[in-house]
C-alpha positions, -999 to 999 in steps of 0.1 A, spaced: -1 0 -1 29 24 8 44 21 -27 10 27 -44 6 60 -23 41 72 -31 35 68 -68 2 85 -68 18 112 -48 47 117 -74 28 112 -104 -3 133 -96 3 157 -67 39 168 -75 31 178 -111 1 198 -98 23 215 -73 51 227 -96 37 260 -107 31 270 -71 67 258 -60 82 279 -89 61 310 -81 72 308 -45 108 303 -55 107 334 -79 89 358 -53 116 345 -26 145 352 -49 131 387 -55 127 393 -19 162 383 -10 176 403 -40 160 434 -30 166 429 8 181 462 18 179 460 56 203 430 61 229 445 39 227 479 56 229 465 91 251 437 91 277 444 64 299 472 76 324 478 49 312 493 15 330 466 -4 309 438 11 274 456 7 251 446 -20 242 469 -50 209 480 -36 225 492 -4 251 512 -26 222 528 -44 204 537 -12 236 555 0 244 574 -32 223 605 -22 238 608 12 274 605 -2 272 628 -33 248 652 -48 216 635 -62 223 624 -99 190 609 -108 201 594 -141 229 575 -124 205 564 -97 180 552 -124 208 533 -143 218 516 -112 183 506 -104 177 492 -136 210 472 -136 201 460 -99 166 449 -112 177 429 -142 186 396 -125 152 396 -105 134 405 -138 152 379 -160 146 351 -137 109 353 -143 
């Protein structure tokens, strides 16, 4: 009985769950990629910080250059957009 239950699970239930699993994986990747708080609080040196933290600190370090900020935002969003 156990073998038949496992076969039913893997042949019917797992294929039905694949779209939900992929959706959760993509959304989790986007959330981790755009996580600003962890990079800002726990990584102290600027060389270790992720790109999103660097973009957030640009206005405080220099005068606000909007085209530079938008170009950096586009580059930082590309991996998350291309994974979908």
